[in-house]
N, C-alpha and C positions, 0 to 999 in steps of 0.2 A: 504494500500500500504506500502510495506517495503522500507526502505532506506538503501541500502547496499553499498554506495559509501563513501570512505574516504575523509576527509578534506585534501587538499594539503597545507602543512605548508611550508612557505618560509621566508627567512630572510628579515626583514624590512617591512613585511606586517602589515597592520592596523588591529588590533584585535577588533572585536565587539562581542556582545552576540550571534550573528548568528553562529559564528564559533564553539563555545562550545556547542550550542544547536544541531548543525548538528553532531558534534563528539559524543555527548551523544546518539543521535538518532541512529547513526551507530552502536554503541556497543550494544544498547538494541535490535535493529532489527536483528543483527548478532546472538546474543544469542538465540533469539526466532526462527530464521530460522534454526539454528543447532538443537535446541530441537525438532522442527517439523520434521526434517529429521530423527532423531533417535527414535521418539515416535509419533505414529499416531495422538494422541490427547493430547498434552502437557498442559492440563488445568484441573482444578478441585481443590478440597479441600485436604489439608494435615492434617487438624485438625479443629474442630469447636465445640463450646459449646455455646448454647443459654440458657438464664435464664428461667428455668421452673416455678419458683415462680412468676416472673414478668408476665409470660404468663397467669398464673391462674387469674391474675388481669387485663388481656386484653392488656398487653403491651409486645411488642417485644424488647428484649435487648440482645446484643451480649456480652458475657463474654470474649471469645477469638476466633480468627479465623486466619487461614493462608492458603495460596494457590496461585493459578495463574489464572487470567482471560483468556478468550479465545484469547484476543489480546496480551497476554504476560505480562500484568501488574501484578506485584507481590504484595502481601500484607501479613502483619504479625502484627496483632493487639492483645493486645494493646502495645506490646513491641516496635514496630517500627512505627506503624500507629495508629492514633486515631480511636477508634471504632465509627461507625455511631450513630447518636442520637437515643435513644429509641423511639418507635412509638406505639401509640395505634391503635388497629386493630378492635375495636368494630364496627365502622361504615363502615369498609372496607370489612368485611366478609359477603358476600351475604347470606341471609337466605335460598336460594335455593341450595346453594353449601354445600356438606358434608365436604369438605376440601379445603384448599388453600395452595399454595406453597410460602414460604418466599424466597425472592431474595435479594442478595447483589448487588447493582448497583453502577456504576460510569460513568460519562459522557465519551462519545467516544472522542478519539483524533481527532482534526480537522486538516486537511491537510493545509488549508489556512485560518486559523482563530485563535482566542485567545484560549489558552489552560490553562492559569493561571490567576486567579483573585487576585488582590491586596487587595480586601476587601472580607472577608468571608461572610458577610451578603448577602443573596440572591444569592449566587454564583451558576452559571450553567456551570462552566468550570471543566475540569478534575482535575486541581490542584488549591490549594488556598495557597497564600503566608503566611507563618507563621514564626515568629521569634523564633530562638532557640539559646541558648548560647553554644559556643564551645571554649574549651581551646586549646592552642598550643600543639599538640601531642608530640612534642620533649621535651618541658620544663614542660608541665603540667600547665603552667601559661598563662598570657596574654589572658584572656577570652574575646571573642568578640561575638556579636550577629550577626547571619547569617540568611538570609532569605532562607527558603527551601520550596519546593513545597509539601504541604501536600495533600494527595489524598482526593477528595471530595466524600466520600462514603455516601450512603443512603440505608435504608431498604424499600422495597416495596413488594407488593403481585402480584401474576401472574394475578390478575384481573385488575391491573392498567396498563395504557399506559407505554410502555418501549422505546418509540422513543428517539433516541439520547443517549441511555444508553447501556453499556455493562453489562450484568447481569449474575450472577452465583447462582444457587439454593443452599440454605442452609438447609432447613427443610420443613416439611409439617405440617400444623396445622389443627386439627379437633376438633369437639365437642364430649365430652364424654357423658355418659348416663345422667349425671346431668346438661348438657348444658355448662360445663366449657371447656375452651380452653386447649388443651393438644397437645404435639408434637406426631406425628405418629411414633412409634418405628420401623415400617417396611419400612420407606422411606429411600432410599439410594441416595444421591446426586452424581454428577460427582466427582470422587475422583482420586487423584494421589497416595494415599497410603490407604491401607485397614483400617489402624488404624483410619482414619477419619470417619468411619462408624461403629457404635456400632452394627448395624444389621448384617453387613458382618462378624464382629468378632465373634458374637454369632453363626451365621450360620456355620462358619468354625470350631469353637470349638465343636459344636454338631456333625458335621460330623467326626471330628478327634476321638471323643469318640466312636462313632458308629463303625468306621473303626477299632479302637483299640480292641473293644470287638469282632468284627467279626474275626479279625486276631487271637485273642486268641482262639476263638471257633474252627476255622479251623485248627489251629496248634495242638489242642488237639484231633482232629478227629483220631480215630484208623486207622491204615493202616497195613495190613498183608504183609508178605514177598511174594516174587514171583510176579505173575501177579496181576495187579491192576484192580479193577472194573472201569466201566465207571464213576460211581459216585465219586470214589476216584480221578480219573483223573480230573474231573470237579472241585472238591474241591481244588485240587492242583493249577490249573490255576487261580481259583478265589482268592486263597491266594496270588498268585503271583501278580495279579492286585491290590489287596488291599494293600499289603506291599509296592509295587512300589509307590503308591500314598501317603501312610501314612507319610513317611519320609519327602517328599517335602512339604506337607500341614502343617505338624507340624512346619517346619522351617518358613514357611510364617506366620503362626499364632504367633509364638514367636517373630519374628522380627517386625511385624506390619508395615513394610515399603514397602512391595511389591505392585506393581501396580495391581489394580483389574483385568486387562486383563491377567496378569501372573497367578493369582489364577484361573481365569476362564479357562485358557488353561489347567491347571492341572486337574481341575474338569471335563472338557470336555473329556480329555484323559481317565479318569476313567469311565465316563459315557459311552463313546464309547466302552470300554472294556467290560462293563457289558451288553451291547447289545448282546454280543456273547452268553450269557447264557439265552437269552429270544427270543422266536419265534415271538413275536408281536411288536418288537421295532427295529429301525434302526438308525444308527448315523445321517442319513440325517434329521431326525426329531428333533434332538437336537436344542435348541435355539442358536441364534447368539448373540455375545456380543454387547451391546448397551452402549457406554460410557456415553451418556447424560442421560439415564434412566436405570441404571444397576440393580435396584432392581428386576423387573419381570424376567429377564433372569437368575439371580442367584437363585431366588426362584424356577423357573422351573427346573433348573439343579439339585438343592438340592433335590427336590421331586423325580426326576428321579432316582438319585443315591440311596436314601433311600428305595424307593419302590422296585427297582431291587435287592438290597442287600437282602431284605426280601423274595422276590420271589425265588431267587437262593438258599439261605440257610436260612430258617426262624430261627430267634433267639428265641428259646424256653427255653434255659437254660442260666442263668446268674450266674456267680460266684461272691459272695461278698468277696472281699479281707479281710483277717483277719490279724490283727497285735497283737503280744503278748505284752501286756502292763505290765505284772507282772507274777511271777511264777503261772502257772495254769490259768491265765486270758487272754482272747482274746477279741478284739473289732473289729468291722467292720462298715463302714459307708455305708448307703443305699442311693446311688445317683440316682438310677433309680426308679421312682415312681411306675412302673409296678410291682416291687417286693412286694408292699404293697396291690395290688389289687387282682385280681383272679389269684392265683398262689399257688404252693406247695413248702414248704421248706424242703430241704434234707441235712443232715449232713453226710459227709464222714469222717470216723475216723479209723485210724490205730494206734495200740499200740503194744509194745513188749509182752504184755500178750497174751495168747492164744485167738483164735477166739471165743471159747465157753464162756470164761470169759468175753470177750468184749461184746458179744451179751447179756449176762445176766446182767452185771453191767452197761453198757452204759446208757440205759434209766433211771436208778435209780441214777447214780452218776453225769452224765453230766447235767449242768444247763444252761438254756437259758432264757434271758430276756433282757431288755434294758441295754446298757452299763452303764447308770447312776446309776442303782440300783443292778447290778450284785454282787457287794461286799456285800451290805446289805443282799441280798438274801442268800448268802453263810453263813453269820454270823447267820442268823435266821434259817438256815437249812430248807429252803423252797424249793419246788420242781421246780418252774419255769414253762416254757411251757412244756406240756406233749410230750414225745418222744416215738416212737415205732420202733422196728427193721424191716427193709425191707429185705426179702430174696434176692431180686433183685432190683437194682435202676431203676428209670424210664429210658426209652430208650434214652432220650436226655441228661442224666447225664453221663459224662465220667466215665467209669467203670475201676476200678483197682482191681485186684484179691486180693491184700493184705488188702484192706479196707472193713469195714463194713458200711452199710448205714442205717440211721435212719430218719424217717419222724418227722417233728416238727408240732405240732398242733397250728394253728393260732387262738386262742380264749382266752377270759378272760382279766383281767386287765393288765397282763404282756404284752400281745400283743398290747393292746391299748397304752401302754407307748412306745413301740417300734415305733408305727405309729407316735406318737407325736415327739419323739426325733430323729428318723431316724438313730439311732445307736444301733447295737445289741451287746450284751455281752455274752460270752460263758465261762463257767468254766469247766475245765477238771482236776479232782483231781490227786494226785500222785499215787492213786491206779491203774491208767491207765498210766504206765510210757512211756516216749518218744512219746507223741502223735503226729500224723500227721493229722491235722484237716483242713477240707475244708467245706465251706457252699455254697450250690447251691440253686437257685430259679428256679423252672420249671414253666414257664408261661402257663396258660390255652390256648388252641387253640381257 
């Protein structure tokens, strides 16, 4: 029950603790009432970190946590509130359960009962009186001890009784293959900010990378003048859907302060737009947002978006961005592991020398190996990965008339070193002046 009535202050009235308690309750409940009106579910975590090393020894321990309980109680530990006492879970983890949820609990507020204990030992009330020194804020002196109500937090598992407690999920614990306790990285607790969930941040980052690559692929798609084909029109509208979502999602990922429902709305808008390009999906089948258990609905939406992006325009060609690190030397980082699996590497090269000269000299002069050893390779005049001229590039590689294309053989110790370091180095000598160099990876179907 909320208390939304002001205290009536009048001259000459006798003041007691009740007046200030009712005034404090009025302000607390007014804030919670306003927050509930502006936000459907104004509770959850804003940040949380539990100790993984302590968990490996069978103990739950909170390093820091901040958020709001369902009834409006705020917490920020350890800066403002004392963290709950660590707790061993060995005897509390049922052998028949594959996982348990860790809860942060605090006693409920009693409407007509005690809510603060003067003695911390064995306390079962919402608050515990604790002495804290405070100085006069005006002078900075005259320090006095003030009794404040510290919140009586405790850690418990979802297998334990929760009667008389307000609880908020923090994490999920499971056993790994060796029988050790570990935190489930896929668990998402109720959140007020996506930064509170590492799983949501990783999911959003992966989608942003996929959308960025898809946007680049669609932007490079050739388009002739005059009438457009139905395929080109479909690609244009898909590019519109991808670019519309990309900017908003990148902002949410950068700020980390967005409410999960805001991100879910952006992802749902993109997922619904992608249904346009598929005959066997409809927006009505998209998952609904669940604030209390957001993990499954986000995972389902993420899967829908990724699969529909591949169905619409399969990503078979990936460009590895190259950066010139010195004269004649270029490096690129391999961030997509698919580039190292079943794939073909193609170099697109343009130079001011003639095409015949480029075709003849390219495989002999251009050197490819790991970025770590490309300099040593040139010093020793070694060949690097074998290259061969391609009269025509693979269909999925963007074609430019002024460029020549060369296949790169993925074999031998030079390739093994690229797989280990995940950085490729390319050397283009001065004999091929003003080079315009690109590296593409064509994924096998």
